[in-house]
GUKOL-942605 format. One line per field, with one value per residue (C-alpha): residue number from 1; residue in one letter; x, y, z. Coordinates in nm, 4 decimals, decimal comma. Layout:
<sites>
num: [NUM_...] .
residuo: [a_...] .
u: [X_...] .
v: [Y_...] .
w: [Z_...] .
</sites>
This chain:
<sites>
num: [1_2_3_4_5_6_7_8_9_10_11_12_13_14_15_16_17_18_19_20_21_22_23_24_25_26_27_28_29_30_31_32_33_34_35_36_37_38_39_40_41_42_43_44_45_46_47_48_49_50_51_52_53_54_55_56_57_58_59_60_61_62_63_64_65_66_67_68_69_70_71_72_73_74_75_76_77_78_79_80_81_82_83_84_85_86_87_88_89_90_91_92_93_94_95_96_97_98_99_100_101_102_103_104_105_106_107_108_109_110_111_112_113_114_115_116_117_118_119_120_121_122_123_124_125_126_127_128_129_130_131_132_133_134_135_136_137_138_139_140_141_142_143_144_145_146_147_148_149_150_151_152_153_154_155_156_157_158_159_160_161_162_163_164_165_166_167_168_169_170_171_172_173_174_175_176_177_178_179_180_181_182_183_184_185_186_187_188_189_190_191_192_193_194_195_196_197_198_199_200_201_202_203_204_205_206_207_208_209_210_211_212_213_214_215_216_217_218_219_220_221_222_223_224_225_226_227_228_229_230_231_232_233_234_235_236_237_238_239_240_241_242_243_244_245_246_247_248_249_250_251_252_253_254_255_256_257_258_259_260_261_262_263_264_265_266_267_268_269_270_271_272_273_274_275_276_277_278_279_280_281_282_283_284_285_286_287_288_289_290_291_292_293_294_295_296_297_298_299_300_301_302_303_304_305_306_307_308_309_310_311_312_313_314_315_316_317_318_319_320_321_322_323_324_325_326_327_328_329_330_331_332_333_334_335_336_337_338_339_340_341_342_343_344_345_346_347_348_349_350_351_352_353_354_355_356_357_358_359_360_361_362_363_364_365_366_367_368_369_370_371_372_373_374_375_376_377_378_379_380_381_382_383_384_385_386_387_388_389_390_391_392_393_394_395_396_397_398_399_400_401_402_403_404_405_406_407_408_409_410_411_412_413_414_415_416_417_418_419_420_421_422_423_424_425_426_427_428_429_430_431] .
residuo: [m_l_i_t_a_r_s_l_m_a_l_v_t_v_t_t_a_p_w_a_v_a_q_a_s_q_e_q_g_f_i_e_d_s_h_l_k_v_l_a_r_n_l_y_w_d_h_n_t_k_g_s_d_g_d_q_r_e_w_g_q_g_l_r_l_d_y_t_s_g_f_t_q_g_t_v_g_l_g_l_d_v_s_g_y_s_a_f_k_l_d_g_g_r_g_r_a_g_a_g_v_l_v_p_d_g_d_g_a_k_d_a_a_g_s_g_g_g_a_v_k_l_r_v_s_a_t_e_l_r_y_g_n_n_l_r_p_d_n_p_v_f_a_p_a_d_t_r_l_l_p_a_t_a_t_g_f_w_l_t_s_a_e_l_q_g_l_d_l_e_a_a_h_l_t_a_a_k_d_f_n_s_t_n_s_d_d_d_f_y_a_a_y_a_g_v_p_s_d_t_v_d_f_l_g_g_s_y_a_v_n_d_r_l_n_l_s_l_y_t_s_r_y_k_d_i_w_r_q_t_y_v_n_s_l_y_a_l_p_l_s_d_t_q_s_l_s_f_d_f_n_l_y_r_t_d_d_e_g_r_a_r_a_g_t_i_d_v_t_a_w_s_m_a_v_a_y_t_q_g_a_h_t_f_k_l_t_h_q_r_i_d_g_d_q_p_f_d_y_l_g_m_g_p_g_t_y_h_d_s_i_y_l_a_n_s_s_q_l_v_d_f_n_g_p_n_e_r_s_w_g_a_f_y_d_l_d_m_a_f_y_g_v_p_g_l_t_f_e_a_r_y_i_r_g_t_g_v_d_g_s_k_v_s_a_g_s_v_y_d_y_y_a_d_s_e_d_h_w_e_r_d_l_t_v_r_y_v_v_q_s_g_p_a_k_d_l_s_l_k_l_r_q_a_t_h_r_i_g_n_g_k_s_s_g_s_a_d_q_i_r_m_i_v_e_y_p_i_d_v_f] .
u: [-15,9385_-16,0513_-15,7925_-15,9201_-15,7251_-15,7567_-15,6561_-15,3497_-15,1671_-15,2661_-15,1191_-14,7677_-14,6831_-14,4140_-14,1320_-13,8608_-13,5328_-13,2088_-13,1064_-13,4441_-13,3953_-13,0491_-13,1926_-13,4630_-13,2102_-13,0315_-13,3358_-13,2510_-13,5939_-13,8647_-13,6511_-13,3049_-13,3772_-13,5741_-13,4732_-13,5694_-13,5012_-13,5733_-13,5776_-13,5774_-13,6742_-13,6821_-13,8565_-13,9010_-14,1353_-14,1848_-14,4171_-14,4507_-14,7339_-14,6118_-14,9318_-15,1708_-15,2929_-15,2161_-14,8533_-14,7732_-14,5027_-14,4674_-14,1809_-14,1937_-14,0102_-14,1088_-14,0137_-14,0660_-14,0150_-14,0139_-13,9915_-13,9644_-13,9493_-13,7873_-13,9899_-14,0546_-13,8604_-14,0249_-14,1882_-14,4301_-14,2783_-14,4816_-14,3741_-14,4906_-14,4111_-14,5069_-14,4577_-14,5194_-14,5294_-14,5137_-14,5200_-14,4417_-14,5102_-14,2172_-14,3840_-14,7142_-15,0485_-15,1125_-15,2784_-14,9828_-15,0736_-15,1747_-14,8437_-14,9188_-14,6149_-14,8189_-15,1490_-15,4213_-15,6370_-15,9024_-15,7249_-15,3858_-15,1951_-15,1799_-14,8925_-14,8367_-14,9958_-14,9255_-15,0400_-14,9343_-14,9933_-14,8799_-14,8963_-14,8772_-14,6739_-14,6390_-14,3471_-14,3238_-13,9837_-13,9218_-14,2901_-14,4370_-14,7951_-14,8679_-15,1960_-15,2295_-15,2727_-14,9073_-14,8289_-14,5915_-14,5654_-14,3535_-14,4200_-14,5318_-14,9074_-14,9233_-14,6560_-14,7572_-14,5278_-14,2635_-14,1881_-14,3250_-14,2515_-14,4119_-14,4933_-14,8389_-14,9594_-15,2327_-15,4521_-15,5040_-15,3212_-14,9836_-14,8038_-14,4401_-14,2464_-13,8852_-13,8831_-13,6880_-13,3614_-13,4058_-13,7877_-13,9726_-14,3529_-14,6130_-14,9885_-15,2209_-15,5821_-15,5988_-15,9075_-15,8064_-15,5469_-15,3618_-15,2203_-14,8815_-15,0536_-15,3200_-15,3546_-15,6598_-15,5923_-15,9446_-15,9560_-16,0309_-15,7863_-15,8173_-15,7518_-15,5138_-15,6054_-15,9728_-16,0222_-16,2667_-16,2443_-16,2213_-16,2411_-16,0443_-15,7199_-15,5871_-15,2583_-15,0498_-14,7106_-14,3372_-13,9968_-13,7485_-13,3743_-13,3056_-12,9326_-12,6991_-12,7970_-13,1703_-13,4613_-13,8298_-14,1397_-14,5111_-14,7952_-15,1718_-15,3998_-15,7645_-15,8858_-16,2438_-16,5007_-16,2293_-15,9817_-15,7876_-15,4231_-15,1401_-14,7727_-14,4712_-14,1049_-13,7768_-13,4452_-13,1224_-12,7754_-12,4737_-12,1274_-11,8792_-11,5771_-11,4953_-11,6179_-11,8619_-12,2075_-12,5254_-12,8773_-13,2158_-13,5354_-13,8803_-14,2052_-14,5638_-14,9021_-15,2389_-15,5434_-15,9164_-16,2197_-16,3691_-16,6973_-16,8996_-16,6320_-16,6370_-16,3780_-16,5752_-16,4345_-16,0648_-15,8781_-15,5118_-15,1785_-14,8785_-14,5168_-14,1674_-13,8157_-13,4915_-13,1357_-12,8544_-12,4771_-12,2452_-11,8793_-11,7184_-11,8792_-12,1116_-12,4445_-12,6263_-12,9824_-13,2304_-13,6004_-13,9153_-14,2681_-14,6082_-14,9661_-15,1980_-15,5568_-15,8157_-15,7741_-15,4566_-15,2556_-15,3846_-15,2430_-15,2630_-15,3874_-15,4486_-15,6483_-15,8139_-15,5512_-15,2480_-15,0243_-14,8150_-14,5395_-14,7257_-14,5965_-14,2739_-14,2815_-13,9456_-14,0596_-14,2637_-14,0993_-14,1099_-14,3960_-14,5704_-14,5903_-14,6190_-14,9159_-15,1876_-15,4161_-15,2068_-14,9042_-14,5524_-14,2502_-13,8724_-13,6177_-13,2448_-13,0924_-12,7475_-12,6155_-12,2764_-12,1264_-11,8479_-11,7078_-11,4975_-11,3365_-11,2655_-11,5904_-11,7979_-12,1588_-12,1959_-12,4187_-12,5814_-12,8795_-13,0272_-13,3119_-13,5009_-13,8260_-14,0541_-14,4075_-14,6180_-14,9376_-15,1653_-15,5107_-15,8096_-16,0570_-16,1734_-16,2306_-16,6043_-16,7842_-16,8517_-16,5787_-16,3651_-16,0750_-16,2324_-15,9662_-15,7196_-15,6888_-15,6045_-15,2370_-15,0959_-14,7185_-14,4941_-14,1490_-13,9856_-13,6309_-13,5265_-13,1997_-13,0936_-12,7842_-12,7438_-12,4745_-12,4594_-12,2107_-11,9811_-11,8331_-11,8192_-12,1020_-12,3243_-12,2713_-12,5646_-12,6990_-12,8215_-12,8904_-13,0819_-13,1801_-13,4274_-13,5362_-13,7928_-13,9219_-14,2298_-14,3500_-14,6567_-14,6682_-15,0257_-15,2731_-15,4890_-15,4439_-15,1466_-14,9760_-14,6275_-14,4527_-14,1211_-14,0597_-13,7832_-13,7552_-13,4883_-13,4703_-13,2474_-13,2656_-13,0904_-13,1477_-13,0664_-13,0378_-13,1240_-13,0707] .
v: [-16,1523_-16,3126_-16,3388_-16,3997_-16,4952_-16,1393_-15,9699_-16,1920_-16,0112_-15,6756_-15,7535_-15,6726_-15,3536_-15,4548_-15,2021_-15,3540_-15,3170_-15,3370_-15,6623_-15,8180_-15,7158_-15,8717_-16,1900_-16,2087_-16,1449_-16,4658_-16,6735_-16,9251_-17,0649_-17,3199_-17,6264_-17,4819_-17,3921_-17,7072_-17,9534_-18,3087_-18,4333_-18,7608_-18,8134_-19,1638_-19,1647_-19,4685_-19,4128_-19,6380_-19,5073_-19,6742_-19,5039_-19,6688_-19,5253_-19,6925_-19,8903_-19,5941_-19,6595_-19,8669_-19,8596_-19,7574_-19,9055_-19,8439_-19,8735_-19,7589_-19,6475_-19,3266_-19,1976_-18,8367_-18,7018_-18,3246_-18,1656_-17,7868_-17,6073_-17,2771_-16,9834_-16,8853_-16,5756_-16,2375_-15,9874_-16,2531_-16,5985_-16,9180_-17,2462_-17,5784_-17,7842_-18,1522_-18,4041_-18,7743_-18,9584_-19,3273_-19,4964_-19,8647_-20,0572_-20,2502_-20,3145_-20,2014_-20,3297_-20,6086_-20,3535_-20,1147_-19,8945_-19,5318_-19,3480_-19,1532_-19,2936_-19,5168_-19,4635_-19,6204_-19,9066_-20,0150_-20,1416_-20,1489_-19,9774_-20,0130_-20,2133_-19,9398_-19,6061_-19,3283_-18,9810_-18,6868_-18,3211_-18,0109_-17,6350_-17,3812_-17,0725_-16,7209_-16,4843_-16,1070_-15,9732_-16,1347_-16,2031_-16,5502_-16,6743_-17,0484_-17,2334_-17,6070_-17,8937_-17,9417_-17,6278_-17,6493_-17,3105_-17,3069_-17,0195_-16,9578_-16,9653_-17,2307_-17,5001_-17,8476_-18,1019_-18,3113_-18,5389_-18,8700_-19,0573_-18,7897_-18,4198_-18,2762_-18,0379_-17,7819_-17,6706_-17,3077_-16,9878_-16,8970_-16,5700_-16,4969_-16,1774_-16,0671_-15,7384_-15,5511_-15,6919_-15,8328_-15,8266_-16,1521_-16,1383_-16,4094_-16,4595_-16,7504_-16,8545_-17,2304_-17,4476_-17,8128_-18,0285_-18,3565_-18,4980_-18,6702_-19,0095_-18,9553_-18,9838_-18,7541_-18,3916_-18,2721_-18,2961_-18,0197_-17,8317_-17,8811_-17,7148_-17,9811_-17,9771_-17,8948_-18,1555_-17,9364_-17,8730_-17,5676_-17,5652_-17,2414_-17,0925_-16,7484_-16,5950_-16,2856_-16,1857_-16,1895_-16,1232_-15,8382_-15,8597_-15,5174_-15,5913_-15,8865_-15,9108_-15,8344_-16,0100_-15,9240_-16,1232_-16,0460_-16,2766_-16,2848_-16,5759_-16,6807_-17,0372_-16,9942_-17,0374_-17,1297_-16,8472_-16,5422_-16,5410_-16,2869_-16,3723_-16,1495_-16,2441_-16,0731_-16,2555_-16,0790_-16,2313_-16,0717_-16,1912_-16,1840_-16,3185_-16,5451_-16,8474_-16,6965_-16,5447_-16,4658_-16,4794_-16,3684_-16,5098_-16,3784_-16,5277_-16,4219_-16,5468_-16,3809_-16,6009_-16,5169_-16,7154_-16,6286_-16,6698_-16,9695_-17,0413_-17,4194_-17,4585_-17,2317_-16,9268_-16,8698_-16,5877_-16,6823_-16,5044_-16,7367_-16,6240_-16,7590_-16,6279_-16,8117_-16,7007_-16,9006_-16,8826_-17,0461_-17,1225_-17,3055_-17,6496_-17,5923_-17,4095_-17,3665_-17,2329_-17,1407_-17,0936_-16,9726_-17,0070_-16,8868_-16,9487_-16,6727_-16,7851_-17,0376_-17,2463_-17,4102_-17,2540_-17,4410_-17,4615_-17,6376_-17,9924_-18,1426_-18,4426_-18,5746_-18,6324_-18,5019_-18,2114_-17,9974_-17,7376_-17,4068_-17,3559_-17,1594_-17,1410_-17,2276_-17,5262_-17,7118_-18,0545_-18,4039_-18,5350_-18,2367_-17,8609_-17,7270_-17,5243_-17,5989_-17,3295_-17,0868_-17,3163_-17,2002_-17,3931_-17,3670_-17,5432_-17,6132_-17,7086_-17,8223_-17,8713_-18,0108_-17,9790_-18,2348_-18,0569_-17,8574_-18,1854_-18,3140_-18,5034_-18,2816_-18,3868_-18,5334_-18,3397_-18,4033_-18,2308_-18,2584_-18,0747_-18,0879_-17,8971_-17,8809_-17,7390_-17,6423_-17,4642_-17,6018_-17,4882_-17,6666_-17,5372_-17,2454_-17,4413_-17,4396_-17,7685_-17,9407_-17,7415_-17,9255_-17,8284_-17,9771_-18,2418_-18,0640_-18,1183_-17,8542_-17,7860_-18,0274_-18,0648_-18,2686_-18,2843_-18,4012_-18,4990_-18,5226_-18,6609_-18,6514_-18,7668_-18,7058_-18,7775_-18,6559_-18,8204_-18,5483_-18,7034_-19,0071_-19,2007_-19,1665_-18,7899_-18,6182_-18,9501_-18,8694_-19,0917_-18,9575_-19,1184_-18,9370_-19,0472_-18,8681_-18,9336_-18,7621_-18,8033_-18,6476_-18,5836_-18,4680_-18,4400_-18,6102_-18,4130_-18,6260_-18,9407_-19,0655_-19,2056_-19,3057_-19,2628_-19,3639_-19,2448_-19,3666_-19,1772_-19,2467_-19,0036_-19,0074_-18,7097_-18,7458_-18,4537_-18,6119_-18,2809] .
w: [-13,9831_-14,3075_-14,5826_-14,9348_-15,2453_-15,3772_-15,0533_-15,0143_-15,2942_-15,1474_-14,8062_-14,9252_-15,1130_-15,3580_-15,3197_-15,5307_-15,3427_-15,5453_-15,3775_-15,4677_-15,8309_-15,8291_-15,6820_-15,9486_-16,2247_-16,1279_-16,2187_-16,4926_-16,5734_-16,4946_-16,5760_-16,5164_-16,1505_-16,0699_-15,7967_-15,7106_-15,3587_-15,1828_-14,8070_-14,6612_-14,2926_-14,0650_-13,7329_-13,4295_-13,1589_-12,8191_-12,5708_-12,2294_-12,0189_-11,6974_-11,6644_-11,6746_-12,0298_-12,3375_-12,4525_-12,8110_-13,0299_-13,4034_-13,6513_-14,0097_-14,3195_-14,4930_-14,8373_-14,9414_-15,2913_-15,3418_-15,6855_-15,6932_-16,0237_-16,0953_-16,2264_-16,5839_-16,6803_-16,7005_-16,4660_-16,3419_-16,2954_-16,2764_-16,1168_-15,9760_-15,6641_-15,6434_-15,3610_-15,3125_-14,9804_-14,8866_-14,5458_-14,4892_-14,1694_-14,0254_-13,6896_-13,5418_-13,4276_-13,1770_-12,9503_-12,9576_-13,2563_-13,2241_-13,1956_-13,5121_-13,6930_-13,9266_-14,1052_-13,8867_-14,0138_-13,7642_-13,4517_-13,6213_-13,8993_-14,2766_-14,4217_-14,6795_-14,7579_-15,0016_-15,0948_-15,3051_-15,3525_-15,5291_-15,5518_-15,8300_-15,7516_-15,8813_-15,8222_-15,8651_-15,7579_-15,4147_-15,3406_-15,3963_-15,3879_-15,3691_-15,4043_-15,3501_-15,1059_-15,0181_-14,8178_-14,5225_-14,3463_-14,0334_-13,7948_-13,4329_-13,5077_-13,7812_-13,8043_-13,9282_-13,7639_-13,9354_-13,6394_-13,7705_-14,0935_-14,3112_-14,2748_-14,2262_-14,4992_-14,5598_-14,8505_-14,9420_-15,0359_-14,8874_-14,9568_-14,8658_-14,9275_-14,8782_-15,0673_-14,8005_-14,6729_-14,3237_-14,3386_-14,4073_-14,4317_-14,4866_-14,4878_-14,5584_-14,6006_-14,5361_-14,5804_-14,5250_-14,3515_-14,4019_-14,0794_-14,0569_-14,0217_-14,2876_-14,6650_-14,6753_-14,7763_-14,6945_-14,3139_-14,0632_-13,8461_-13,4710_-13,1401_-13,0104_-12,6396_-12,6890_-12,9619_-13,1568_-13,5346_-13,7560_-14,1348_-14,1843_-14,0533_-14,1457_-14,0384_-14,1075_-13,9752_-14,0139_-13,8659_-13,8912_-13,8363_-13,6845_-13,6949_-13,6493_-13,2822_-13,2592_-13,4311_-13,3792_-13,4790_-13,4826_-13,5953_-13,5724_-13,6569_-13,6625_-13,6185_-13,7329_-13,4528_-13,1992_-13,1278_-13,2361_-13,1393_-13,1375_-13,0993_-13,0318_-12,9982_-12,9290_-12,9723_-12,8778_-12,9161_-12,7485_-12,8573_-12,5687_-12,7571_-13,0507_-12,8515_-12,6002_-12,6322_-12,4435_-12,5888_-12,4583_-12,6114_-12,5111_-12,6492_-12,5763_-12,7016_-12,6400_-12,7201_-12,7071_-12,8198_-13,1580_-13,3463_-13,2246_-12,9624_-13,0095_-12,7336_-12,5013_-12,3283_-12,3932_-12,2184_-12,1977_-12,1997_-12,2254_-12,2170_-12,1707_-12,1257_-12,2041_-12,1263_-12,2875_-12,2401_-12,4943_-12,4244_-12,7127_-12,7349_-12,4393_-12,4204_-12,0888_-12,0884_-11,8144_-11,8924_-11,7221_-11,8606_-11,7381_-11,8429_-11,7204_-11,7686_-11,6527_-11,9688_-12,1017_-12,3812_-12,6876_-13,0393_-13,3754_-13,4242_-13,7688_-13,6605_-13,3439_-13,0762_-13,2652_-13,1689_-13,4006_-13,3704_-13,3336_-12,9812_-12,9525_-12,5724_-12,4182_-12,2096_-12,4717_-12,4726_-12,6178_-12,4024_-12,2425_-12,3001_-11,9414_-12,0642_-11,8066_-11,6621_-11,4522_-11,4709_-11,3835_-11,5076_-11,4918_-11,7082_-11,7320_-12,0705_-12,1789_-12,5347_-12,6390_-12,9876_-13,0270_-13,3343_-13,0867_-12,9800_-13,3270_-13,3915_-13,6256_-13,6663_-13,3156_-13,0708_-12,7324_-12,5732_-12,2243_-12,0538_-11,7260_-11,6697_-11,3675_-11,3737_-11,0718_-10,9787_-11,2493_-11,1356_-11,2857_-11,0259_-11,2404_-11,5616_-11,6253_-11,5604_-11,8919_-12,0676_-12,3239_-12,0960_-11,7826_-11,7235_-11,4936_-11,1186_-10,8584_-10,7837_-11,0413_-11,0536_-11,2828_-11,4444_-11,7672_-11,8598_-12,2260_-12,3679_-12,7343_-12,9201_-13,2943_-13,5480_-13,9081_-14,1443_-14,2777_-14,5922_-14,8172_-14,9872_-14,6785_-14,6426_-14,4637_-14,3281_-13,9762_-13,6777_-13,3788_-13,0490_-12,8221_-12,4753_-12,2593_-11,9085_-11,7664_-11,4095_-11,2520_-10,8797_-10,8400_-11,1239_-11,3825_-11,7072_-11,8162_-11,6963_-11,6267_-11,9331_-12,0877_-12,4581_-12,6978_-13,0571_-13,2987_-13,6285_-13,9277_-14,2199_-14,5557_-14,7882_-15,1561_-15,3965_-15,7310_-15,9135] .
</sites>
């Protein structure tokens, strides 16, 4: 699949539904519908490798400014999005840099770094086409992460369409990356686990809300000279009462090598199933995940050694993804919403996942994936507490504490580790 700028607009047949016309008629104009937002994020990251490798500890302050214009009035509307990013070091270096929070500078991190980007956009009815170096799609096959001080972004064309109610479509032709710890917007994309680059990513897909209970998704992507990937999802929610519900979430990826196959042979099917029961403030979830193939399930990187969010498998977690060759994993999750007990904005999350049966014996010698042992097993426990201020001058200020523990019983592909992340965010709507 190769998507060009011309073929992007042809991917969606614009059938103007009445609701889309009504939506477009509410447009006020380029200036009148514009918004300026600022996000201040403070992040402390402490990664303890339990003596197996160098520990990482970084602390920084990030500032993000996003200006989004409205669209000029008329059949074809034009607009502009502009962003500016700054990252300031509060602590880092002394042999403990490398967490990806701060922009690297030799053996340490820069005291301050900044970058910017923008995109021009065109709208016809409920279909929008963007071109620029500040694109942030978020879908199962291409999702730049926003888990450090600043988000990762991509350069290229990105088309979105919502002409039919309940149907959301998108497609993109992307030619360069900027990682979350970089100021360079002209880097390559990567296969995260293989560590090999690609200069082009294409994707096409979307989701359809069949009704209030059932949602279906289908995506396909091409990472040039690495792989082709297909993703399908089915999410079904079943209300049992005003305070009880069941949900069933099935995800499946199919990945095959493509072109020059820089990561070597890839023949992997990865799937997961999650069943969740909600009773008032409490949600209990059980998960099962399988990797069928002699390579791991791999996904988007935007720099050497970084991992992003293009993995919607149920057991992908804070430290590991349970995605080794032929791995089987099971998980138990628990969420608590304290709004039911009179404390809105306060939530707790806990999860425990165990993976077994990782089989590295069939990975070809010399392969970029040749770092798995036979019969690896491991587990991870994640705990999260978050509070969002509900009113007053600090409204929407959020404080989050995340702790993760990973232990490996037998294996060499990853090590035992403890990690703490403390995140404070304050969003400001200037206008």
